[in-house]
N, C-alpha and C positions, 0 to 999 in steps of 0.2 A: 517639573516633570512629577505624576505620584508614584507611589512605591511600585502599584501594579505595572503600571506603563510601562517603569524603568524594568522589573522584570521580566516582561514580555520580550524587550527589546535582549535586555542580555542572554535569554533564553533560544529566540529565535538567532541571534547575531553568532555563540557557542555554535547551536546544531547547524548552521550554515557553514562558519569559517571549517569546523570539524573537516564536516563530510567534504566540502570543496577541495580543501587542502589534499585528503589522501582521495578521493575520486580523481584529483588531478595529476596524483604519483601515480596512482594506478594506471591512466590514461598514458602519463608520458614513459610509464615502462614498456606497457603494451606497444606503442610507438615504435618506439627506442629499438626493442627487440625485434619486432616484428610479428609479434606474437598478437594471435585473432583472441579479444577479450569475451570468454565465454560466458553467457548469461544462463539463469533458468535451471532448465532438466539438461541441455549438453554437461551444465558446470560437474550438476549433481552427479550425474551420468560417468563423466571424466572421474571423481575424486572415488568414486564407488567402485570403478575399472582400476585404479591406479596407474594412470592414462596422462597427467599432470606433468610436466616440466617441473625441472626447479623454479624457471622466470613464473609459469601460470602457477605456483605454488603461492608464490610471492606475490603476483598480482591480485590473486584470491585472497589473500589475506586483508592485504590493502584494502582493496573494494569489500570486503566485509566491514572490515573494521569503520570504516565511512558511511556505511547505514546506521552505525548505532548513534550517530550525531543526535538526534533527540531525547534518546534515554539518557549518555552522557549530559544533554545540557538540562533534564528536571534533576538530573543525582545533582549535578553545580547549581542550580536553583535551592534545591534544598535544605545545601549546604550553606548559601550565599544570605537565604532568608529562610526561615526555619518555618516563618509563618505561612507558607507554600505549602506546608506538610499534611495540611488539613483537604488538599485537596486530592489527595490519598488515600486519607482515612477512609479504613475499610470499604476501598473500592476494588480490594483484589478479592473475590467470593469464586471459590471453588464450583458454587451452584448456580445456574439461571434456569428459569421456566421455561423447561420442555418448548412449549411452544414457540417459543422466541429461536432455540437452534434451531428445532424444523424449518420454521420460515424462512431463517438464512439458508439453509441448504437446498431447500426447495427453490428458493427466488435467483441461484447463482446455477444452481441444474437447468433450472425450466429458460432463463436467459440466455446458458451457451448452446441446450440442445435446440432450440426453436431456428437460430439461422444454420446451425451442424444437420438439422434434419433432408434438406436440399441437397447440400455439398453429401453424405452421404449414399443418398438415393441414388445418385449421380454418378460417384467415384465408388461407393464401397467405401469399407474402412482401411484407412492406413497401414491401422497394427491389427493384429489378432487383440482380443477381451482374453489378456492370461491372468492367471492369480501372479505371477511374476509383474505385469505390470501393475496390478493395485496394490501389489505390494509395494512398489515401485514411487507410484502417486500417494502413498500415507505417507513413505518415507520423507518424500516431497514436500507433503503437508505439516510433518515436524517441522524439516527443513525453515519454513515461511516462519514457521512460529516461534522458535528463537533466532530468526533474523530480520525477517522486514516488520514481521508480527512487534516484537520490541520498540518502532515506532512508537508504535501506541501510546507507553508508556508517558511519552512525552506531547503528544497531540491532542492525545483523547483526557489522558491522565492530570498535564497540568495547564496545556495551553487553550483548550474547548473550555475547562471552567472559569477558567479567568476571562476569559473575552465574555461568557456570558455574565457577568456583573453586570456590564453594561452596552449587551447588543441580545436581538434576540436571537433565538437558538440559529433561524435561517441564515440571521446577517453573519454570525459567528458561522457558521458552516463554509457557506461563502468564503470570507476572509482565511479561514483555514487552509480550505480547498484548495487558493491562488498559493498561499505560501507554502503548501508540500507540496503542489505540482514544481513549484518554482526552485523548490530545495533539490527536486531531482536533478536541474539541468545539466549538467557536465556528464552525467552519465546517461542519461536518454538523448542527449544530444549525439553525443557520441557514438551512439550505439545507431541511433539515423544516420547518424555517416557511413561508419562501415558497413550497414545495408546497402550502399551504392546510392543513398538519395540524394536529387539535387536541391538547392536554398531552397524554392518555391516549396516542393514534398515537404520540407525538414520542418518549414515555418507554419507549414496548417496542419501536419502528424502533433507538434508540439502546442499547437493551440488545442486541435481534438484531446491531446492530452489532459491541459490543462480544464477541459470542458468534463471531461472524465473523470475527474480528482474532483472535483465541487461537486459531483454526484455521490462519489463514493464517501465526501466527507461528512455530504446532507444522511447519509442510509445509517456512518457512524454515530451521528448526534443523536442521529434517532433512537436507536439503540442503547446508546448512551446513556438518555434519559428514561428510556423503559427501563431499563436493569440496573443501573445505578452501578454498573457493575467494568471495570476495565479489563479486565481477563477476559470475558467477552467480546468487547474489542478487538483483543489479539485475537481470537477465534476469529471473528468476521474479516479482519486481514487476511489471515490464512485461508481462511475456504474463499475468501476470492481471488486470491492468487493461484489457488491450485484446482479449483474445478473448471474453469474458462481454459486453464492450459490442457488439463485433461483432456475435455472434448476436442479441443483442439489440434491433440495428438492424435487422437482417433481419427480423423476426418481430413486432417492433415492440411488444416486453414486455422492454421493458430493466429493471423494477423487480420483474416476476416471475423474469425469468431472474438478477437478482443476488442473491436469494432463495433460489432452487434452488440456485444455486452456491456458497451458504454453508452450505447445509444438506448438500449431497451430499458437500464439501470433508471435511465432518465425518468422512461413511462412509472416504473415503481417510484421515484421520487414528487411526481407530479402528483399522484396519487394520494402516497402519504402525505404531505404539505397540504394537501385541499384537506384532506379527511380528519387535518390536525392541525387546524389554521393557530388554534388558542395556543398548541404545542411549542409550535416553533415562530409565533410571531410577536410571545411577550416577554417580557426581561422579566427574569427572575434572580434576586439575590441567590448566591452561593453560598 
């Protein structure tokens, strides 16, 4: 086994073991204490309103730490294999061409608003659009940057450039998309279960989640290659988690919006992969 494959396996193994153990602990505490596991906006709202019980605080801390698996795995690799530091060199840029920033914001606004329009027309807004709501969404965006966004240090900071040494960007995107989705397995399956889904529904929903994650992985790869900026991938991750959620709150249809976003995201992926075949189909030494 060459050093590249060995380091990839160590990275993936550490990320999975760390996150699975802590997510498993969080789920165990949730079931044992008969405490509902809060996610996304419900969790942030409870924290801001100081309504979390001691048990929920503990579960929240455990689940938050679980999400740092890819980041910690990247740190471990840098310590064990100093040569992997080359993947991070000059990748933390504070400035990104404005056109790419606007493209990402426009993309996720568009694919979130399109399916929301008929819902809003038929049912109206679920909540009024106020400055307090806008402030909450901005705070949620910051929360996503410092939690879910840190995954990018591992997925796109290390694993993507490592795989690009012997894979095309398209194949690397698919591989990382599947790994990324499977890494979420404990928490995603538990959330599906607590929503009252049947086994067939859980299987179908998880399959859809994998497909959607592959699309998101391809978007990340595209902009990573375009900008050579890891911090921009953190920004993309936070935007992708925030805007669809915000539109879903307004239209009272978060689930429907999320499904539509994944489908429309594939339209974007098909467009960029066809227009940039040379970019996605060429193996390039990193």
